[in-house]
C-alpha positions as CSV (number, residue, x, y, z in Angstrom):
1,M,135.7,95.1,4.3
2,R,134.4,93.8,7.2
3,I,135.3,95.7,10.1
4,L,135.6,95.4,14.1
5,F,135.8,99.0,16.0
6,L,136.7,98.4,19.6
7,T,136.3,101.3,22.1
8,M,135.7,102.2,25.4
9,V,134.2,105.6,24.2
10,K,130.1,105.2,24.6
11,I,128.5,104.6,21.0
12,N,124.5,104.3,20.7
13,S,124.4,105.3,17.6
14,I,126.7,105.5,14.6
15,E,124.3,109.1,13.4
16,D,125.6,110.6,16.4
17,R,128.7,113.3,15.6
18,G,132.1,112.4,16.9
19,I,135.4,111.7,15.7
20,Y,134.6,108.2,15.8
21,T,131.4,108.0,14.6
22,D,132.0,110.3,12.1
23,L,134.5,108.1,10.8
24,L,133.0,104.7,10.8
25,R,129.8,106.3,9.5
26,K,132.6,107.4,6.6
27,F,133.2,103.5,6.2
28,R,129.7,102.2,6.3
29,N,128.8,104.8,3.4
30,E,131.5,104.0,1.5
31,G,130.2,100.3,1.4
32,H,131.7,98.6,4.4
33,E,130.2,96.3,7.0
34,I,130.5,97.8,10.5
35,C,130.6,95.8,13.7
36,I,131.2,98.1,16.8
37,T,132.3,96.7,20.3
38,T,131.2,99.5,22.7
39,P,131.0,99.2,26.8
40,T,127.6,99.8,28.6
41,Q,128.8,100.1,32.5
42,R,127.5,99.1,35.6
43,R,125.5,102.0,36.7
44,N,123.0,101.7,33.2
45,K,122.1,98.0,34.5
46,E,121.8,96.9,31.2
47,N,123.2,92.8,30.2
48,T,125.5,92.8,26.8
49,A,123.3,92.6,24.0
50,L,124.0,92.6,20.2
51,K,121.8,95.5,18.5
52,E,121.5,96.5,14.6
53,L,121.1,100.0,14.3
54,D,121.7,102.8,11.1
55,N,122.9,99.2,9.2
56,V,125.5,98.9,12.1
57,S,125.9,96.2,14.2
58,I,126.8,97.4,17.9
59,L,127.8,94.9,20.2
60,K,127.3,96.4,24.1
61,V,129.4,94.6,26.5
62,K,128.6,94.9,30.1
63,T,131.5,96.7,32.1
64,L,132.1,98.2,35.4
65,N,131.9,102.0,35.8
66,L,134.5,103.4,33.7
67,E,134.5,106.8,34.3
68,K,132.5,109.2,37.0
69,S,133.4,106.4,39.5
70,S,136.2,105.7,42.1
71,V,139.4,105.4,41.6
72,L,139.8,101.9,42.6
73,E,136.4,100.7,40.4
74,K,138.3,102.7,37.2
75,G,141.1,101.2,37.5
76,L,139.8,97.4,38.1
77,G,137.5,98.1,34.7
78,Q,140.2,98.9,32.8
79,L,141.9,95.6,33.8
80,L,138.4,93.4,33.5
81,L,137.4,95.5,30.2
82,E,139.6,92.9,27.6
83,K,138.3,89.6,28.9
84,Q,135.1,90.9,29.0
85,Y,135.3,92.3,25.2
86,L,137.0,89.0,24.3
87,K,134.3,87.3,25.8
88,A,131.4,88.9,24.0
89,I,133.1,88.7,20.6
90,K,133.5,85.5,20.9
91,K,129.8,84.6,21.9
92,Y,128.3,87.3,19.6
93,F,130.8,87.4,16.7
94,K,131.8,83.8,16.7
95,G,130.9,83.1,12.9
96,I,131.8,86.6,11.2
97,K,135.5,87.4,9.7
98,F,136.7,90.3,10.1
99,D,139.1,92.0,7.6
100,L,140.0,95.0,9.5
101,V,140.4,95.6,13.5
102,L,140.4,99.5,14.3
103,Y,140.6,100.6,17.8
104,S,142.0,103.9,19.7
105,T,143.8,104.2,22.7
106,P,142.6,104.7,25.7
107,P,142.5,101.9,26.7
108,I,145.8,100.0,26.3
109,T,144.4,96.9,27.6
110,F,143.0,95.3,24.3
111,S,145.7,93.3,23.2
112,K,144.1,89.9,23.7
113,V,141.5,91.0,21.9
114,V,143.0,92.3,19.0
115,K,145.4,89.2,18.8
116,Y,142.5,87.0,18.9
117,V,140.7,88.6,15.9
118,K,144.1,88.9,14.0
119,Q,145.2,85.2,14.0
120,R,141.7,83.7,14.0
121,D,140.7,85.9,10.7
122,N,143.9,87.0,9.2
123,A,142.9,90.5,9.8
124,F,144.8,94.0,9.5
125,T,145.1,95.8,12.7
126,Y,145.2,99.2,12.8
127,L,145.5,101.4,16.2
128,L,144.6,105.2,16.1
129,L,146.6,106.5,18.9
130,K,144.8,109.1,20.8
131,D,146.4,109.0,24.1
132,I,149.9,107.9,24.9
133,F,149.6,105.6,28.3
134,P,151.1,105.3,31.0
135,Q,153.7,108.0,30.7
136,N,150.7,110.8,30.7
137,A,149.8,109.4,34.0
138,V,153.6,109.4,35.0
139,D,153.6,113.3,34.0
140,M,150.7,114.1,35.8
141,G,152.3,112.1,38.5
142,M,149.6,110.0,38.9
143,I,151.5,106.9,38.8
144,K,155.4,106.7,39.9
145,K,157.8,106.1,37.0
146,N,159.5,103.1,36.4
147,G,157.1,101.7,39.7
148,F,155.0,98.8,39.4
149,L,152.2,100.2,37.7
150,H,154.3,102.4,35.3
151,R,156.1,98.7,34.1
152,F,153.0,96.9,34.1
153,F,151.2,99.3,31.6
154,L,154.4,99.8,29.5
155,K,154.6,96.0,28.4
156,K,151.1,96.4,28.0
157,E,151.6,99.6,25.5
158,K,154.7,98.0,24.1
159,N,152.5,94.8,23.1
160,L,149.7,96.8,21.8
161,Y,152.1,98.3,19.4
162,R,154.0,95.3,18.5
163,L,150.3,93.6,17.9
164,S,149.5,96.7,15.3
165,D,150.1,96.3,11.6
166,A,149.7,100.1,11.6
167,I,149.6,103.1,13.6
168,G,148.1,105.9,13.1
169,C,148.9,109.2,14.8
170,M,147.3,112.7,15.7
171,S,150.5,115.0,14.1
172,Q,154.0,114.8,13.6
173,A,155.2,115.2,16.9
174,N,153.1,112.2,18.3
175,V,154.9,110.2,15.0
176,D,158.1,111.1,16.1
177,Y,157.3,110.6,19.9
178,V,156.2,106.9,19.4
179,L,159.2,106.5,16.8
180,N,161.9,107.7,19.6
181,N,160.7,105.8,22.4
182,N,160.0,102.5,20.6
183,P,162.9,102.2,18.2
184,E,161.9,98.3,18.1
185,I,158.6,99.7,15.9
186,D,159.1,99.6,11.9
187,V,159.0,103.3,10.8
188,A,156.4,102.3,7.6
189,K,154.0,101.5,9.9
190,V,153.7,104.8,11.9
191,E,151.8,107.6,10.3
192,I,150.2,110.7,11.1
193,N,145.7,109.8,11.1
194,P,144.4,112.7,12.7
195,N,141.5,113.7,14.7
196,S,138.9,113.8,12.1
197,I,135.2,114.8,11.9
198,E,132.6,115.4,9.1
199,P,132.5,119.3,9.2
200,I,129.1,121.0,9.1
201,Q,128.9,124.8,7.9
202,V,126.3,126.5,10.0
203,R,125.9,130.3,9.7
204,Q,124.4,131.9,13.1
205,S,122.3,135.4,12.4
206,N,122.6,138.2,14.7
207,S,119.7,137.7,16.2
208,E,120.1,134.2,16.9
209,K,123.8,134.7,17.9
210,N,122.0,137.4,20.7
211,D,119.3,134.9,21.6
212,I,121.7,132.3,22.3
213,R,123.7,135.0,24.9
214,D,120.7,136.0,26.2
215,K,119.6,132.4,26.9
216,Y,122.9,131.6,29.3
217,K,123.3,135.1,30.3
218,L,126.2,135.8,28.3
219,P,126.9,139.7,27.3
220,R,126.1,140.6,24.0
221,N,128.7,143.4,23.8
222,K,131.6,141.5,25.1
223,K,134.1,139.2,22.8
224,I,133.6,135.5,24.4
225,F,136.5,133.3,24.9
226,V,135.3,129.9,25.4
227,Y,136.4,127.1,26.8
228,G,134.5,123.7,26.2
229,G,135.5,120.4,27.0
230,N,136.8,118.0,29.6
231,L,137.6,119.8,33.1
232,G,140.4,117.7,34.5
233,V,144.1,117.2,35.5
234,P,145.3,117.1,32.1
235,Q,143.7,120.4,31.2
236,G,145.6,122.1,33.7
237,V,142.8,123.9,35.1
238,D,145.1,126.2,37.4
239,F,146.3,127.9,34.6
240,L,142.6,128.4,33.1
241,I,141.6,129.9,36.4
242,E,144.7,132.2,36.7
243,T,143.9,133.4,33.2
244,I,140.2,134.6,34.2
245,D,141.7,136.1,37.9
246,K,144.3,138.0,36.4
247,I,143.4,139.1,33.3
248,H,140.5,141.9,32.6
249,Y,139.8,143.6,29.7
250,D,136.6,145.7,29.4
251,N,135.3,143.9,26.4
252,V,136.3,140.4,27.4
253,F,134.1,137.7,28.9
254,F,135.1,134.2,29.7
255,L,132.7,130.9,28.8
256,I,133.6,127.4,30.4
257,V,131.7,124.6,29.6
258,G,132.6,121.4,30.4
259,S,132.7,118.4,33.0
260,G,135.3,116.3,34.6
261,T,137.4,115.6,37.7
262,Q,138.3,119.1,38.3
263,Y,134.8,120.9,37.5
264,K,134.0,120.6,41.3
265,K,137.3,122.9,41.8
266,M,136.4,125.1,39.0
267,E,132.8,125.4,40.5
268,S,134.5,126.2,44.1
269,W,136.2,128.7,42.7
270,F,133.7,130.4,40.8
271,T,131.1,130.4,44.3
272,I,133.8,132.0,46.3
273,N,135.5,134.5,44.2
274,K,132.3,135.5,41.8
275,P,134.0,136.7,39.2
276,L,132.1,139.1,36.9
277,N,134.3,138.6,33.9
278,A,133.3,134.8,33.3
279,I,130.7,131.8,33.8
280,L,131.1,128.2,34.5
281,L,128.4,126.2,32.8
282,S,128.2,122.3,33.3
283,A,128.8,120.0,29.9
284,L,125.6,120.5,27.5
285,P,124.2,117.8,25.0
286,K,126.2,118.2,21.9
287,K,123.3,120.1,19.8
288,D,123.1,122.6,22.5
289,Y,127.0,123.1,22.7
290,D,127.5,123.5,19.1
291,A,124.6,126.7,18.9
292,L,126.3,127.7,22.2
293,L,130.0,127.8,20.2
294,Q,128.4,129.4,17.5
295,S,127.4,132.4,19.8
296,C,131.4,132.8,20.9
297,D,134.1,134.7,19.3
298,F,137.4,133.0,20.2
299,G,138.1,129.3,21.2
300,M,140.5,128.1,24.0
301,I,142.8,125.0,24.6
302,F,144.5,124.1,27.6
303,L,147.0,121.2,28.5
304,H,149.2,121.0,31.8
305,K,152.6,122.5,31.7
306,N,154.1,119.4,32.6
307,F,153.0,116.8,29.7
308,T,156.4,115.4,28.1
309,I,153.6,113.8,25.7
310,P,152.5,115.5,22.9
311,N,148.7,115.5,23.3
312,F,146.5,116.8,20.4
313,P,143.0,118.1,22.0
314,S,139.9,116.9,19.8
315,R,138.0,120.1,20.7
316,L,140.1,122.2,18.3
317,L,137.9,120.4,15.1
318,S,134.9,122.0,17.2
319,Y,136.4,125.2,17.0
320,L,137.7,125.3,13.7
321,E,134.5,124.0,12.3
322,M,132.6,127.5,14.1
323,K,135.7,129.2,12.2
324,M,136.9,130.6,15.1
325,P,140.2,131.9,15.9
326,I,141.8,130.3,18.7
327,L,144.3,130.6,21.5
328,V,146.4,127.8,22.6
329,A,148.0,127.4,26.4
330,T,150.2,124.3,26.1
331,D,153.1,122.5,27.2
332,V,155.9,122.8,25.0
333,H,156.1,119.2,23.6
334,T,152.8,119.1,21.7
335,D,152.7,120.8,18.0
336,I,149.2,122.0,18.3
337,G,150.4,125.1,19.0
338,A,152.7,125.5,16.4
339,I,150.3,124.2,13.7
340,V,147.5,126.5,15.0
341,E,150.3,129.9,14.3
342,R,151.4,127.9,10.8
343,Y,147.6,128.3,9.3
344,N,147.6,131.6,11.1
345,C,144.5,131.0,12.8
346,G,145.5,131.3,16.3
347,F,148.3,132.1,18.9
348,W,150.3,129.8,21.3
349,V,151.3,130.6,24.5
350,E,153.2,128.3,26.9
351,A,150.6,127.4,29.6
352,G,151.3,129.4,32.9
353,D,152.7,132.1,31.3
354,T,150.0,134.8,32.1
355,E,151.8,137.7,30.7
356,S,151.9,135.7,27.3
357,Q,148.5,134.9,27.9
358,K,147.2,138.5,28.3
359,S,148.9,140.0,25.3
360,K,147.6,137.5,22.9
361,I,144.2,138.0,24.0
362,N,144.7,141.8,24.0
363,E,145.9,141.0,20.3
364,M,142.9,139.1,19.2
365,I,140.4,141.6,20.6
366,N,142.2,144.6,18.9
367,M,142.3,142.5,15.3
368,D,140.6,144.5,12.5
369,E,137.7,143.2,10.5
370,K,140.2,142.1,7.8
371,G,142.7,140.2,10.1
372,L,139.7,138.7,11.8
373,R,138.4,137.9,8.6
374,T,141.2,136.0,7.4
375,M,141.7,134.1,10.6
376,Q,138.0,132.9,10.4
377,E,138.4,131.7,7.4
378,N,141.9,130.2,7.9
379,S,140.4,128.0,10.4
380,W,137.6,126.3,8.0
381,A,140.2,126.2,5.6
382,L,142.4,124.0,8.2
383,L,139.9,122.0,8.8
384,K,138.3,121.3,5.7
385,N,142.1,120.3,4.1
386,N,143.2,118.2,6.9
387,Y,141.0,116.9,9.5
388,T,138.2,115.7,7.5
389,V,137.3,112.0,7.8
390,Q,138.0,112.0,4.2
391,V,141.5,112.1,5.5
392,S,141.7,109.3,8.0
393,Y,139.6,107.0,5.8
394,K,142.1,107.6,2.5
395,A,144.8,106.8,5.3
396,I,143.3,103.6,6.5
397,I,142.3,102.5,3.3
398,E,146.0,103.1,1.7
399,K,147.7,100.7,4.3
400,V,145.6,97.8,4.1
401,S,145.7,98.2,0.2
402,K,149.4,98.0,0.5
403,N,149.2,95.0,2.9
404,K,147.1,93.2,0.3
405,A,149.3,93.5,-2.5
């Protein structure tokens, strides 16, 4: 098949590791032709251009700054994205007929692009639903429920769902949410298609582990709980701060690595309070981050307690890949905590419940060797059985094949 992938994620090479590049690499390795449309933001000072790299066509479309910029520019950039992508596709992919259009949320503003290619080429359209917008923005108090912006984006959301021949959701809770809140959608076109990666099993020796800990000034003799990833409003960083502030065990140390809109808030708190049981690092290159992750003992996931949509953070996969038991602190609507507990590779607490958080941390650091090893192996098994690119690839291929039959 010839596949068009639409994303607002920056993609420079298909050989980079990530949930989208790993999946696209799987398609390429299976003999499919891949064309990627990805943004090059204003700050990069690059014009729209088509490049061939690793047997993949990458169309970089010049856009406004879509991240780490003012709310006005980000908002305007999102609205202009559709028009910019459509113009670029018409110019650079004019004589190319696509069999499949693959796209993810965010954003939800690709409707005109999807509709154009779908009608022009009679292409199958598959949505990888990674974000339920605008409800997530309502939950976070960013837009007013039933206000103009909410109604505007709700219309775009429903239009995107309508144009999609298939909708792949990250978990069963996401499937249920989409169907319950959009009764007009055909049940048959909604399925689980999880965040997925091409796992790599890497072993780190004790001496390598100590070298990494020394490099980042981490204690050798303590159990390290790591949070790695985005530090924004959706992550509910207040409870992350509260965890560090209120939970003190002699043999526990917290490592926070990331970037985002709430990083300055975290940095300010660390500067003022100077915690002895934690350290904050800014985001690292993927290779360095993975090495650092391997030197830690337990992974942490945080989500804001006010969410009514079932988020499913992809950072879970990084922890599973490192065979880490995981502590999940989220709202009650996501099923990520239930899955971690069902497969016995971690614990869930409700975001904001400090006593439960403290209790679970105590339970984790006091596991015997057999219990710890079991959780570590369960983490790897959960990843291998449920979150590999083979799972996602198979789901998409089966949907397309059924459509052709």
